[in-house]
C-alpha angles and dihedrals in degrees: 000000000000114000108249112214131127130241113216102223123132126329105237102181149034109233131196099241121251130155089253103058121108103183102179118103117247127200112178092176088078099047129080112235099039111124140163139077093291094060090045090052091046092052092049093049091050091052091047090054090062084073093206099104128068122238109288096202092239092301094132093053092046091053089054089051094050098040100047109351088255091315099308090114113032115175093190118028094199091055091056132203093323093044099231102204125208088254092058092042093052093050092049092049092050093046096047090048088053091048091244091135098027100131092046095047091046092053091048094050092048093050103031105024133249095285092061101031102055131058103217092128132039100230107116098164090117104088098223092049091050091048093047092050091051092050091046090052092051088050092048095052102036105027127222101305113020097075120149107257104179124070089238093053091045091052091052093046092048093050092045103044112007101042111005090187092053126114110241092195091055091048090053098046094045093048094047090050090052092047091050091053091058098038104108139042135176091212114135113250138164104213127174126194118208111196125199109232098175124137093256092064097063129208098276094049090045090056090048088055091052090052089052092055092048092050098046094045089054086065094045089050102219108223133151091242097041131021115359127195136201129187134201138168125222129197122118086338134023118242126188116214101175132013136200090248091066120086114211138169115236090258093050091049091049091051092051092051094046091051094057110121123229108243104187118195128102133333116256104166098155098063090042093053090048090054093047091052097043102033112019094042093046114116088232087061092055101268117140116256113256088239089066090073094233114144115246111213134178121193112198117198114190142151103202154009122315115240090215134049116278099184097086091042089054090050091052093047094050092046087056089057094255123150113210125211120186133206112192122189129192139002094297094072118118097219094188091055091044092051091048092049099050128072115275135291089047089198088073100036105040118072115192123193126183094222145346086261086073086078117240086218088074090062096055098094095042093049092043092053091051091049095053092046093056109118119234108242103231122197119233108247094030128116121220129189113198145152128235118200126201114279090009108095122200113230122200141160140200127204108215136179112254089225095059142058126239125214115204120188125197112200116192111186102186128072116238095029113115138171145173125234120204117195129194140166094199109041125053094214108038115187143167091294099047126031142123091225138340136207132194116226130202138151110336132028123314112190128190130187120207117198101210092194088072096049113120098206147110115277118251093247093055089054091054089230089144131355099225102062130099135231087261094069128087132183124232116201125204133191117191119196128186112234099176131085091249131056114279113239115191147152120230120200133170143190132187124217 
């Protein structure tokens, strides 16, 4: 269980007082003794926000699972959750002294401080320091691109370099069991797949891409009342194969995807993304209204450079409340353009593979986990009625003027239903190990007021969340978890003043 203490940092909000509010910020990533999956996730998100590493395909989290079961069983306290051995420590120290990891260490020191960002001592009991050392070591051994993507390759790498006495078969079986336990969700989503059909892809690789869409949507469970999926192909032209308005069974959807023809020709991603944002995500085309609180997600799968500009298309997509994930394959990928197009941090939202031979199937779980952790972009002034099941958190966000305050009310109508709300201005998925403040909710109305003038945070524009906002806007992130035996049913409303 996560250690529950509070860290007295800055008070970021004014809160209407109830007996349930704990309005001191907590950051368990910086305190020895914090353990559990939440603190592991918080460490990984912090490292991702440095935006200096490439996507690690969940490798860092899997190492924490295998080494210590997310900290619940730590053989050596000084080695921390990721069990940083003397061998790893010595290699990191030698490399940082030789400037082999200079840019990564520099970014860590600037963002986390000297105590976390350097490796001058071998005490890794602080979770973030242990996580950062593990990620630095992966970077040192494998370099920026050639990271093991599949569970099998990760198991081999771990038992060869990270823990030479480790059992690769055990790593693989334990990880696959954990992945299977988190493979499906009934959460409503509007998700659109944009598939590169240019000549450089080739027929065989195009069919591999179609298989990837079929396999990942089987986890998302496309259904008119739950998650819904649309698919289109872009090359010289943009062709829509399935829309949100259509209601298909999984088998019908699979058949439609498998029947998509390979067009060939050039790559025009910009015009295609513009059409997806303006036409396919229009309410008149079957997309859910933004006010419904259903995440809007686009997954772009491409193998090369776009022949047209994607900057304006990205602006239009983000202004429509769309979160973009990118899967880039091969040496022709413009990684800078990819990182600018996807949601930030790009470390979490851009997936780069060297070739189609690095099977897309290996990405399914990593992409799926990013999809279900995408916050719904709620509009201030809207009212949303939703349900939150156990072990299936609801993620949301509000964009608020820095000069105003926002009041958010949580109305639980049924007795016996309880939940916990974690709020943050700096992390998109706050949890029990990392939040700015938290409030318990039960039957009745629990209101909170956040004075955004007092928020100590990056502005929304600096985070590249959307391109059309000003320095005066900030983003407030919420995670709602059900803490009762029954599903939590609640209404969320908000006003700005």
